[in-house]
C-alpha positions in Angstrom: -126.4 -23.8 -134.6 -123.8 -22.2 -136.9 -125.7 -19.2 -137.0 -125.6 -19.0 -133.5 -122.1 -19.4 -132.9 -121.4 -16.6 -135.4 -123.4 -14.5 -133.5 -121.9 -15.2 -130.3 -118.7 -14.9 -131.7 -119.7 -11.4 -133.2 -120.9 -10.5 -129.8 -117.9 -11.5 -128.0 -115.8 -9.5 -130.4 -118.1 -6.7 -130.1 -117.8 -6.9 -126.4 -114.0 -7.4 -126.6 -113.6 -4.5 -129.2 -116.0 -2.4 -126.8 -114.0 -3.4 -123.8 -110.7 -2.4 -125.4 -112.1 0.9 -126.4 -113.0 1.9 -123.2 -110.0 1.0 -121.5 -108.1 2.9 -124.0 -110.0 5.7 -123.4 -109.9 5.6 -119.7 -106.0 4.8 -120.3 -105.9 8.1 -122.4 -107.7 9.8 -120.1 -105.4 8.9 -117.0 -102.5 9.5 -119.2 -104.1 13.0 -119.6 -104.6 13.4 -116.2 -100.8 12.0 -115.3 -99.3 15.2 -116.8 -101.5 17.7 -115.1 -100.8 16.0 -111.5 -96.9 16.0 -112.6 -97.3 19.4 -113.7 -98.7 20.7 -110.4 -96.3 18.5 -108.3 -93.5 20.3 -110.3 -95.1 23.6 -109.5 -95.5 22.5 -105.9 -91.7 21.4 -105.9 -90.7 24.7 -107.9 -92.9 26.6 -105.6 -91.6 25.0 -102.3 -87.6 25.4 -103.7 -88.5 28.9 -104.4 -89.9 29.2 -100.7 -87.0 27.6 -99.2 -84.5 29.3 -101.4 -86.0 32.6 -100.3 -86.2 31.8 -96.6 -82.5 30.5 -96.8 -82.0 33.9 -98.6 -83.5 35.5 -95.9 -81.8 33.4 -93.5 -78.2 33.9 -95.0 -78.9 37.7 -95.4 -80.0 37.7 -91.8 -76.7 36.0 -90.7 -74.8 38.2 -93.0 -76.5 41.1 -91.4 -75.7 39.7 -87.9 -72.1 38.6 -88.8 -71.4 42.4 -90.6 -72.9 43.9 -87.1 -70.3 41.4 -85.1 -67.7 42.3 -87.2 -68.5 46.0 -87.2 -68.7 46.0 -83.3 -65.5 43.9 -83.1 -63.9 46.5 -85.6 -65.5 49.5 -83.5 -64.0 47.6 -80.2 -60.7 47.0 -81.7 -60.2 50.6 -83.2 -59.7 52.4 -79.5 -57.7 49.9 -78.4 -55.6 50.1 -81.7 -55.6 53.6 -81.5 -54.4 53.9 -77.7 -51.8 51.4 -78.7 -50.7 53.6 -81.6 -49.9 56.5 -79.5 -47.3 55.1 -77.1 -45.0 54.0 -80.2 -45.2 57.1 -81.5 -44.3 58.9 -78.3 -41.8 56.3 -77.6 -40.1 56.9 -81.2 -40.2 60.4 -80.3 -38.6 59.9 -77.2 -36.2 57.6 -78.8 -35.4 60.0 -81.3 -34.7 62.9 -79.1 -32.5 60.4 -76.6 -30.3 59.2 -79.4 -29.6 63.0 -80.4 -26.4 64.0 -79.1 -26.5 66.8 -76.6 -23.2 68.7 -77.1 -23.2 69.1 -80.8 -20.4 71.4 -82.0 -20.5 73.5 -85.1 -18.5 73.0 -88.0 -14.8 74.7 -86.8 -14.6 78.0 -88.6 -11.3 78.2 -89.9 -9.5 81.3 -88.5 -7.1 83.3 -90.6 -3.8 83.3 -89.0 -2.8 86.5 -86.3 0.2 88.0 -85.9 2.2 86.6 -82.9 2.3 89.4 -80.2 5.5 90.0 -78.2 3.9 91.2 -75.5 1.6 88.5 -73.0 -1.1 89.9 -70.9 -1.9 86.9 -68.8 0.4 84.6 -67.1 1.3 81.3 -68.5 -0.4 78.3 -67.2 2.8 76.2 -67.0 3.7 75.9 -63.2 7.0 76.7 -62.1 8.9 73.4 -61.1 10.0 73.1 -57.5 11.9 70.5 -55.8 10.0 68.0 -53.5 11.1 69.3 -50.4 10.4 72.8 -50.7 6.8 71.6 -52.0 6.5 69.9 -48.7 8.2 72.4 -46.8 5.5 75.4 -48.2 6.1 78.8 -49.8 4.7 81.6 -48.0 2.6 84.0 -50.0 4.9 86.9 -51.9 3.7 90.5 -51.2 2.6 92.2 -54.7 3.9 95.7 -55.0 1.8 98.4 -55.1 3.2 100.8 -57.9 4.8 98.5 -60.4 5.3 101.6 -62.9 7.4 103.5 -60.7 11.0 104.2 -61.9 12.5 103.0 -58.3 10.1 99.8 -57.9 11.5 97.2 -56.1 11.0 93.4 -57.6 13.0 90.7 -55.6 12.4 87.5 -54.0 10.2 89.6 -51.4 8.2 91.4 -53.7 6.6 90.4 -57.0 4.6 91.9 -59.8 1.0 92.0 -60.1 0.0 88.5 -62.2 -0.1 89.3 -66.1 1.8 92.8 -65.6 3.3 94.3 -69.1 4.9 97.7 -69.3 2.6 99.6 -71.2 5.3 102.3 -72.8 7.4 99.5 -74.1 9.5 100.4 -77.3 12.3 98.6 -79.4 15.6 99.8 -78.2 18.2 101.3 -80.8 21.1 99.8 -79.7 22.8 96.7 -81.2 22.5 93.2 -79.5 24.5 90.1 -80.0 21.3 88.6 -82.1 19.6 90.3 -85.5 16.2 89.1 -84.6 13.4 91.6 -83.6 12.4 89.7 -80.2 10.8 91.0 -77.4 14.0 91.1 -75.2 15.6 94.0 -77.0 12.4 96.1 -75.6 12.5 98.5 -72.8 10.6 101.3 -71.4 10.8 104.4 -73.3 12.7 106.2 -70.4 14.9 103.3 -70.0 15.3 102.9 -73.9 16.6 106.5 -74.0 18.9 106.2 -71.2 20.6 102.9 -72.2 21.1 104.2 -76.0 22.9 107.5 -74.4 25.0 104.9 -72.1 26.2 102.9 -75.4 27.0 106.1 -77.0 28.8 107.4 -74.1 30.9 104.3 -73.9 31.6 104.2 -77.5 33.3 107.8 -76.8 35.3 106.3 -74.3 36.5 103.4 -76.9 34.3 100.9 -75.2 32.1 98.5 -77.1 28.9 97.1 -75.8 26.0 94.7 -77.1 23.0 94.2 -75.6 21.9 90.5 -74.5 18.7 90.4 -72.8 16.2 93.3 -72.1 12.6 92.9 -71.2 11.4 89.3 -70.4 7.5 88.6 -70.1 6.0 86.4 -67.4 6.1 83.6 -69.9 9.7 84.0 -71.1 10.8 83.8 -67.3 9.1 80.7 -66.6 10.2 79.0 -69.6 13.9 79.8 -68.7 13.5 79.4 -64.6 12.3 75.9 -65.3 15.3 75.3 -67.8 17.3 76.1 -64.8 15.7 73.6 -62.4 15.8 71.1 -64.9 19.9 71.6 -65.0 20.4 72.8 -61.3 17.6 71.9 -59.1 15.4 74.1 -57.4 17.5 76.0 -54.7 20.2 76.5 -56.8 18.2 78.0 -59.8 16.9 80.5 -57.4 20.5 82.1 -56.6 21.1 83.0 -60.1 17.4 83.1 -61.7 14.3 84.7 -60.5 10.9 82.7 -59.8 8.7 83.9 -62.3 6.6 87.1 -61.6 9.9 88.3 -59.5 12.2 88.9 -62.1 13.4 92.5 -62.9 13.5 92.1 -66.6 9.5 92.1 -66.5 9.4 95.5 -65.5 11.0 96.9 -68.7 13.9 98.7 -66.4 16.5 96.1 -66.8 19.1 95.2 -69.2 22.0 92.4 -69.2 24.8 93.4 -71.6 28.3 92.2 -72.7 31.6 93.4 -74.5 31.3 94.1 -78.1 33.0 91.0 -79.0 30.3 89.0 -77.2 32.3 87.1 -74.9 31.0 86.4 -71.4 27.6 87.3 -71.9 25.8 87.2 -68.8 28.7 85.2 -67.3 31.0 85.8 -64.1 33.9 86.1 -66.1 32.7 89.4 -67.9 33.3 91.0 -64.3 37.3 91.1 -65.3 36.5 92.6 -68.6 37.1 96.4 -69.4 33.7 96.7 -70.3 32.6 95.6 -66.6 34.7 98.2 -65.1 33.6 101.2 -67.5 30.2 100.1 -66.2 30.9 100.8 -62.7 32.3 104.0 -63.0 30.3 105.2 -65.5 26.8 103.6 -65.3 25.3 106.2 -62.9 25.7 109.1 -65.1 23.0 107.7 -67.4 20.9 106.8 -64.6 21.7 103.1 -64.2 23.0 100.6 -61.2 25.0 97.4 -61.1 21.8 96.1 -59.2 23.7 93.0 -57.8 26.8 94.1 -56.7 29.9 92.0 -55.1 29.6 90.9 -51.2 26.0 92.0 -51.5 24.3 88.5 -52.0 22.5 88.4 -48.3 20.7 91.6 -49.1 19.7 91.1 -52.9 19.2 87.3 -52.7 21.5 87.0 -56.0 25.3 86.6 -56.3 27.0 89.5 -58.6 26.0 90.1 -61.8 28.4 92.8 -63.2 26.4 92.8 -66.5 23.0 93.3 -65.1 21.9 96.8 -65.0 18.9 98.6 -63.7 17.6 101.9 -64.3 16.1 103.9 -61.7 16.9 107.4 -62.6 20.0 109.7 -62.3 19.5 110.8 -58.7 19.3 107.4 -57.1 21.7 106.2 -59.5 24.3 108.2 -58.4 23.5 107.9 -54.8 23.5 104.1 -54.7 26.5 103.7 -56.6 28.3 106.4 -54.6 27.6 104.9 -51.6 27.9 101.0 -52.9 24.6 99.9 -51.7 21.5 98.2 -53.1 18.5 99.2 -54.3 16.9 97.4 -50.8 19.4 99.6 -48.8 18.5 102.6 -50.7 14.7 102.2 -49.8 15.2 100.9 -46.6 13.7 98.0 -47.3 14.1 94.7 -45.3 17.0 92.3 -46.9 16.2 89.7 -49.0 15.9 86.0 -46.9 16.9 83.0 -49.1 
């Protein structure tokens, strides 16, 4: 009995031992299989991930390509617009620059060397002759211009004027003494008249008469300034009785000269008429080709009051006839009397 139980115990133990080995083997076998399955699962997962990654990469590449194409298309579409828009800006800038450029750009002033002032004036001064308001309203008729301004017997008065800008071509400085020392234009006369006045002064000195020159040639410019000064002092109408309107002065011919006594008293003044120098000129001026241009009592003909100091060269023949007949140049030339 005891042996039976022992045998049964042994069998049971053997059975148990056998079962545990089988289970252990199965367990071992299963454990060996599990890594394989796991390995396969990992490989599958990796393959799947690679496949998904590749597809994602392809998708991203495709998207990037699409985006790049879109960007290129957009850029291509924008470039003409930018190019088109940029041109007006350049044109506008150019126009703006051209508009801002000054039109009248003057070159830098060139410093000129000072020129010697010429006493001769070839053009009339632009300063207008001053007139009274009444005279302006009444108007002034045009004064005829003399046809031969260089003629020795040319008649210049209120009814006959010299050409605009007239300057005698043969002016020279006289050699006679004047009441001033400066070498001014009023020391000039035309050559023939200058020679004649030198002889007159010499003849006067031989007779014990001392004379001085006051004013000979007078340009249009000078006459304008002088006449305007007289207008300021006495008014236009009165100034015309003793001073010539510019262009109508005998001094501009280069054939006239105002003189005075050797002491310089009464230069171009009425008091000179009572001097011995004035009396000598009345009696002897014609010998040298001169006349007293505005004699006493002839204002209605000459238009000027008596001026015993005003000598006019007309040549010896004409001078002798005029002075001997006690007439004026207007009467000698049968000219119409001056209306004043």
